[in-house]
N, C-alpha and C positions, 0 to 999 in steps of 0.2 A: 842433659847435654847443654853446654853453653857455647855460644858463638861470640867471638869478639868482633865488634864492628866499631867503626869510627864515624862520628857525626860529621866532622870536618877534619881536614888535615891539621896536624899539630895540636889537636885537642885531646882531652882525656879519653881514655878508653871507656866505652859503654858496653856493658855485658848484657846481652839479650838471651834469655833462656828459651829454648824451643821445647814444646811438649814432646814427650816420648812418642814414637810412631804408633804405639798401640792405642793411645788416647785419641789420636787423630783418626785412626781407622774406626774406632768405636763411634766417634762423632759422625763420621761419614755414613756408617751403617745405620745409626739412629735416624739420620736425616732421610736416608733412602727408605727405611721402614715407615717413617711418618708419611712420606710422599706416597708410598704404596697404599697405606691405610686410607689416606684422604681420597686417592683416586678410586679405590675399591668402594668406599662409601658413596662417592658420587655416582659410580656406575650402578650400584645397587639402587640408589634413589631414582635414577632415570629409568631403570628397568621396571621398578615398582610402579612408577607413574604410567609407563606405557602399558603395562598389564592392566592397571586400573582403568585406563581409557578403553582398552580392548574389551574388557569385561562389560563396561558400560554400554558400548556399542552392541556387543553381543546380546546383552539383556534387553535392549530396546528393540532389537530385531527378532528376538526369539518368539515372543508372544504373537505378533502379527503373522509370523510364519505358521504357528500352531493354529491360529484362527483360520488361515487360508486352507490348510490341510483338512481341518474339520469341515469347513464349508464345502470343499470339493467332495469330501466323502458323503456329506448329507445330500448333495445334488446327485451323486452317482447312486446312492441307495434309494432315493425317491424314484429314479428311473427304473431301478431293478425291482421296485415294489409295484410297478405298473405292468400292464400287458405289453408285450408278449412274454416277459420274463417271469412274472409272478404266477404262482399256483394258488388257487383259492384255499384260504385257511392256513396257509403256511408262511413262514418267514422267508427271508431271502435265501438262506443256506438250505433250508428244507426244500424250497422251490427248485434250487439248482440240483439237489440230489434227485428229486422226482423227475426233473427234465432229463438228466443224463441217464437215468434208468429207462426212461421211456424212449428217448431218441438217440442215445449214444453221446459220448463225450465230445466227439468232433463237431457235432451240430451246434454245440453250445460253447464254442471257443470264445465268442465275444463276451458272453456272460462270465466265463472263467477269468478272462483278462480284466474285466471290470472288478470282479471280486478280489483278484490279486492286487489291483491298484488300491482298493479300499484297505486291504490288509497292510500293504506297504505304507500307505499314508498314516494309518493308525499307529504303526510302529515308529515311524519318523516323528509323529506328533508326540507320542509318549516319551521318546528319548529327549526331545527338546523340552518338553514339559518337566520331566524329572531333573533336567539340568537347571531349569529356572526355579524349581520349587524351593530350594533353600533361601531364595531371595524374595519370596512372595511377601506381599504387604497386606493383603486382605484375607480375613479368615474364611470368606466364602470360597476363595480359590483353593485353600487347603482342604476344605470339606469336599468340594466337588472333585478335587484332584484324586483323592482315594477312590472315588467311584469311577473316575475315568481310567485309572490304572486297572481296576478290576474289569471294567468293560473291555478294554483293549486286549488284555490277557485272555479273557473268556472268548472274545471274537476270534482271536488268533488260534487258540486251541481248537475251537469248533471248525474253523476253516481248514486247518491242517488235518483234522480228523474226518473231513467229508469223504476223501478218497478211500481211507481205510474202512469207513462205514459202507461205502459203495461196494468195495470188494468183499466185505464180510456179509453183505446183504442186510445190514441193520438200518436203523432210522436215526435221524437227528432230532433234537427238540423242535417242535413245530414253530415255536416263537423264537425270535432272535433275542440276543441279550439286550437288556434295556439300556439305551444310550443316555448318559447323564446330561444334565443341562449345564455343560461346561462353558458354552459360548458367552452367556451373560456374565459369568464370573471372570472370564478372560478379558472381556471388554471393560469391566470395572477395574481390573488390575492394570490394564493399559492406560486408563485414565489417571490412575494414581501415580504411574511412573512418568507421566509427561509433565 
């Protein structure tokens, strides 16, 4: 399409050709798509950076939380292994089973509440620990981690089975599951992440 225009009156005609409308629309569409791609790339970058920062904060707070839960459990278990909760020659769970057989469940509600807390803390610590495990930097944490997973699962299964054992008239193992030495490995890992 050609348009006739005049530069000044009484001068020669200058013919300016306009591009067809489809070429103009294609250029506008290309510009819009380029703008959209650049803005999407920017949005992706800022989202990635914020997720990276959130993960970093999460990883630095995860291990101290696990340490606090394990220390709380150790304190609770040391109380439960002493009088009046402990039965001679039995672990904590076997002592609880013997006590509820002897005196009834309602008289040992405090002990049950403490054992529920230990179980809940173990499960919380395990969940946090397993979330952190892919980011572990020390081999000691990986080695102790497997033992900690086994310990928590064993403890949980035994605690859940106490009431079934009570109703069936059976016995639990007299010794508790061996607690792994996870705290030194966790503290060493915390030092490497700082």
